[in-house]
N, C-alpha and C positions, 0 to 999 in steps of 0.2 A: 449592484444587483447578487441577490445570490443565483447559483446554477442548480437548474430541475435535476433530481438523481435520473440515472441512467433507466430507462424500464428494464427489470430485470421477469421476465414469463416467469409463473408459477411452476415451481417443481414439479408439483403435483396432478401439472393439467392432462396428462392423460390417464388418471387414478378410475375417471368416474365416464367418460366420455364411450360410446357405446361407435364401435367403426365399422361399414359393412362392404363386402367387396363389390367394386362397381363390374355389374354382369361377369362376364367370364377374363375380364382381364387381372391385373396383380396390381391395381390400383384401389386402394382403401380410403372412404369419405364418412367423415363423422356422418353421422344421425342428424343431425341438424350443422346447418351451413348459413352462414351471414351473408345474407342478399341486403347489396347497400344500394338496391331502387329506387328511397322515397327519403333516406335520412343522411345520406352525404354527399348531399349539393351543397350548394351557396346558402340556403337558408338557415341550414342548420350550424349552430355553434360549433368551430372545428374540433372547441376541448370536446364536448357530447362527444362526435363522431371519433375522438383519439381515445374518451372513457370506453364507448361500444365495443369499440375492434380489440383493445388491448383485453378488457375483461373477456371478451368473445375466446379468446387465444389462450388465455388460463383458464377456462375452461373446457379447454380440448376441442375447440372448433376451431380445426386448421384450414378450410376454406372458405374464402372469399369470394364474392361472385358478382362481376360488375357487365355492365356493357358501355358500350362508346356513348349513349348517347343518356347515359345515366343523371341524373342532377338533382333539380334545375341548376344552373343553365346545362345545357348537353356538354358533356366534356368533364364538367366537375366533381363528380364522382370520383374518375377516375386522378385528375388530378388531386383531389382531397386526401385518397387510399396512398396515392405517391408520400404524399408531407409525412402520412404516418406510417408508411414503410419505412420512409426514411429515419422516423425518428428514433420509431418503435422495435419495428419487425425485421429491419435488414439483416440485422444476425441469424435471424430464424428462417431465414428462405430456404435454405432446405426444409425444411417444417410445414411448408405451407404451398397451399391452392391456391392459388391465383386465376379468374377466369375472366375471361370478356368476351362479348359479343360484338357482330356489326351485321345490321339486316333494314333495321327501321332508319329512318330518315334523320339525318345528323349535318346534313353541308346542304348549302342551295346548290339549284344546278342539278348537272344530268349523272355527278359522279358521289354523289351522296348519299344513296337509299339502296333497296332492296339484293341486288345478288350479283354483281357482275366483278369477273376478275379483279378491275381496276379499284370496286370500293371498299372491297371487301381487305384486298391487299394494302392500299393504303390507309386501312382502317384500321389493319393492325399494328402498323406502323405507330402511326399516332398514337396510340393508346399504351404502346412500349414507351413510349418517350415521356406521355402524361403521369405513365407510373413509376417510370425511372427505374424499369425492368428490361434484364437482356430477352427475356422469353415468359410468354405465362403458360401455366401449367396446360390450360385447356381453354379452346379458341372457337366458338359457335358460330353456327347462320344462324339470326336469331327469329328469322321467318319465314316460308316458303313464298317464291317469286315465281309465279306462273310464268312471267315475260322472257326469262335468263334460262337456258338448256340446265340441265338440271347439272351435264357433265360440267359448267365451265362453272359451277357454284360451289361442286366438288372439290373440281379440281384446285383451285383455290385455295379450300380447305387442306388437302393435299400437301402445297404448296410449301404452308405456313409451317406442317409439319416437316417437311424433307429441307427447307433453310434452319429449322433450327429455330425459330421462332413459337412454335409451340411448339409443348412435348403431346397434346390428344390433341381433339376435335370430337368436335359434338352439334346437335341440331336441337333446334326451341320452336316450339309449336308446329310441326310438322304433322301431318296424318297419317295412320297407319299406312296404307300404300305407298305416299311419297318416304315415310324414313325407310321399307322395305328397299326399294329403290334405292337410295340416296346410299344406304350400308354398301349395297354390292358396289355402286360403282369404287367406291373409298376403299374396300375390297380388294380391287383392281388395280388400284393406283397405290397401292402398299401403307394407306394411311387409316387402318379400322374405324369406323364408328365405335365412340366409347361410350356416347352419353345422350341422351337426351332428356329434354327440360321439357314438361307441359305445365300447364297449369293444373290443379287438382286438390277438392276438400272436398267436404259432407252436402256440399252445398253445388257444387261443380265437377260433376262425373263422369264426364265425357269421356275419360281414355279407357273405361270399363266398355264403352257401349261400339258394339259390333256393326249399326245398323244407321251408323249416322250419314248424312248425307255431307259428302266434303266437297269445299268450295272449287276444289281446283284437279278433285279426282275421282266425283261420282258416290258412288256408293259402296260404304267400303265393309266389306266380308270378314272383316279381320277388328279385336280390339286395337287399341295401341298397347293397352297393358301386356295382350298373349302376342303381340308383334317381338316387343323389346327383349320379353323371354326369350323367344324363340332364337333371335339373331345374338342372344347373348350381350345385348346393351344395357347399362344401366340408364335411372331412371334418378330425377332431382328433380323434384315436384317445387314449382312456385304457387306463392296466395295459399298456405294449406289453411290459413285466416281469414279466407274470403275477403278480404281488403279490409278486415275489422269485424265483420258482420259475424264471424264465430269467434267475438270476446264476449267481455260483459258489458260493453260500452251502453249495446245500444238497446240493454234486454228492458229497460225502462222505459221503450218506447219514444225517445226522445232524441237527439243526435247531441250531446256532448259539447260545450263550446270550445274549438280548436279539434276536432274529429274531423277526420275527413268529408264527412258527411253532412258536417254542419260547414263547411266550405261551399260557397257560391260557383268555385270554380274547378270544382275536383273533377276530373274527366271519367271516374272509375265509380264514384258511390255518392248518393245523394237523401236527402231525410224522404224521399221515392221508396227508396228501398227498404226500409224502416214498415211493411206493411203490415198486416194482422197475421197473414200467413205465416212468415218471417220468423214474427214474436211469436205465435204459436209453436211453429219447429224448436227455433232456439232457447227456449225457455224449458221444452222438457229436451232436448239437448245436455242443460246446464245442469237441469235435476241428477241427468243420471253421471254427468261428471264430479256433480257433487256429493254423489251415494260412493264415489271412487276414489274421494279424495283429492279431485282435482278441481281448477277452474277449467272453465268452458274451454277457453285457448290450447290449453294443457290438452283436455281433452281432443281435441281438434287432430294435432301433433298425433298424440296415438295412435289416432284412427287412419291416418294416409301412414303410417310407420307400419299398419297392421302388415300391410303386404309384404312379401319378402322381394317382390320384383321391384317395391322403392328404396332406392339409395338411400336416398335421405330428403330431408324436407326443406327448404328454402325460408330463414325467418327474416322478417325486418326488425330493428327495434330503433324507436327514439330515446332511451335510454338505458339503463344497466339496468334498474329495478325491473323494466318490461323483457329483456334478456333474460335474467335470469328466472323470472317464472316461466318461461317458455321452456328455459332447460330442463325445468322442473319437472316437466312431462314424461324423462326420460326415469325417473325413480318410481315409477309407478307400476305397475305389473303390466305386462303385455292383457290386451284386452280378451274377452273368454269369449268365444262363439256366443254364449248365451247373451253377453253386452254388447257384442255385433248385432244381434238380433234385434235385440228393443232397440238399437240407431237407427237400425235399416228405415224404419217409417216416418222418421224425421230428418233422414240424410237424404234429401231430392232434388237430383239436378236441375237447375234452376231458383232459385228458392235463393231472394235480393236480388234480382235480376231486373 
């Protein structure tokens, strides 16, 4: 049986990708990062995963973002990435930014969820074993846990840095007020907060809002984007395509077979999201995209990257073609003030929910 040729990365991989500084740190991230949330579990053919990861790196995407419970099943995305790393990416470890997270449910019983030191540090050890790594570049707390003292949770992140198992730490889904508090604790512990990972899209603009009622902190007086700017913390946004609603898949008014909205067990999207209000706004945005020579998905990426406080946009890809289409957003000219103003009436928070 013939031996498959060893993967060699494209020598021109850094020629066209844009890199942005992460807050006031010394770390650059690609403007687009690859998220392994949906398409790297055991339900996706391994060769497809491998093709996407290799093509991403060839396009200059150096950052691969995971979490302990990405799959399905839980843990499988880390395991599959570990196989890709071993087969293809191991020689390029020093060119990669690999992140993982813990904070959502992972294991049965009291030690596999939330924000305790026990859960976070044992989760990191398990993630390193699944991926075959000595360390991750970024380790996140995946969501706030009001039942655990923030000092304990941040202390666990700092311990990960001081042990050498993580180079940097981040938080995800934290409010503006809790981000400020977490950053202060981490500064005192000598492990500065590098980055925040919130959701953000044209249909989900909560990070801009300074008048949100936060479930843990009450009324906010600052927007999250204002806080990260003040703290010098980077921002990497997930779901810039709003689970596919900011692509061309649903503009016909129905959910194509095989799409997330067509799946009866989808926890994030259903045919009910494809309302007349959604269609009116999405079709108007699509017209603006076409006027720029872009797809709707490309416009959605350009829009989140218009803000210099956004370091990188996390995108998923179920195929190489989808990945290449999304990366094509970076070839377009930046949005002008006039284009942003034209987009704004249709980029309405809550659309599609």
